[in-house]
N, C-alpha and C positions, 0 to 999 in steps of 0.2 A: 463925497460921491458914494462911498461905500455905504454910508447910512441911508442914503436915498434908495439904493438898490435893495438893501435889507428891508426898508419900509415898504417898498413895492412888493417884494416877495411875501412879506407878512400880510399885506392887504389882499393878496390873491389867495394865499394858502389858508389863512384863518377862517374865512367864511366857508370854504369847502370842508374843512375839518369839523366845524360846528354843524353843518348840514349832514355830514356823515354820521356824527354822533346822534343827531336827531332822527335820521333815517333808521339807525340801528334800534333806537328806543321805540320808534313807531312800529317796526317789525316785531319787536318783542311784545308790544301792546296788542297787536293783532293776534299774535299767537296765544298770548295769555287769555284774551277774551274768548277766542275759539275754544280753548281747553276748558275754561270755566263754564261756558255755555253748554258744551257737550256734557260736562259732569252734572250740571243742573238738569239737563234733559234725561240723563240716565237715572238720577235720583228720582225725578218725577215719574219716569216710566215704571220704576220699581215700586214706588210708594203711593203714586197718584197724588202726591203733595209736593210742596216746595221745601227746600231747607230753610230754616228760620234765619240762619246766618251762613255766610260762605264757608266758614270754618267747619260746619257740619259735613261738608263734602269730603274732608280729609280725616274725619274721625275714624278710629280703628274699631269702634263698636257703634251701634245704632244710637243716634242722639235721642233724648227722651221726648222731644217734641218736633213737630213739623208744621207747615202752614198750608192752609187750604186756599190762601189768597185773601181770605177775609177773616180768618180766625186761626189762632195757634191751638193745636190739638196734640194729644199724645200720639206718638208714632208706634205702629205695630212693628216690633223688631224683626218679625219673620219676613216682612216685605223688604227690608233693607239689605242690600247686597254690596255695601261699600267696603273700603273707602272708594270714593269715586274720583279722587285726584290725590296725588302724592302729597302736595302741600299747596296752600293757597298763597299765590304770590302777591306782592304789592304792585300797584300800578307803576310801570317803569317810567312814565312821564312825570307824575306828581310825587312819586315816592311814598304815597299814602295807600291805605287799603282801597280796593275797588269799591265803587258805589253799588249797592245791592238793595233791592226791595223784595220783601217776602209778602207784602200786603197790597191790596188795592189792584187797580188796573195794570200796574207795572209789576205784579208779582212774578218773581223768578227772573227779573231783568237785572243784568249786571252791565255796568258801563264804567268808563274811565272816570276817575275822581279828579281829573285835571280840568276843573270848572273854569270857563273863561279863556282857556288856551286853545289855540288852533294848530292844526297839523300843517306840514309843509304844503299840502294841496289846498289849504285854506278852510277845510272843514273843522268844526269843533270836535275835539276828541270825545266829548260826551255823546256825540251822535254815532260813534262807531259801533 
């Protein structure tokens, strides 16, 4: 009888705990994406270019190159006013670096690297 009661309690509590953990990671993902996108916008406003890689946002001095969206070019250090973010976090959902593109139509776009995974609301993390 005691085992049955414990099993019922675990069956009720465990999913709530898992969802709570996922909600926390989703909140961190939203916050990280917002901060990274704001940092990319500040970098672009200052330099009229995109960072070549996300780590360029946290550099203590101007990176040597930047992206026009179609080509990598030298960066004029006088236009750089960074660092634009303290550190570049990893995606809290996948544990991997965020997906970032500095070239083509998606230049300057940062997304979750949790490819194929869906949020609690059913949307793919990569669309956030």
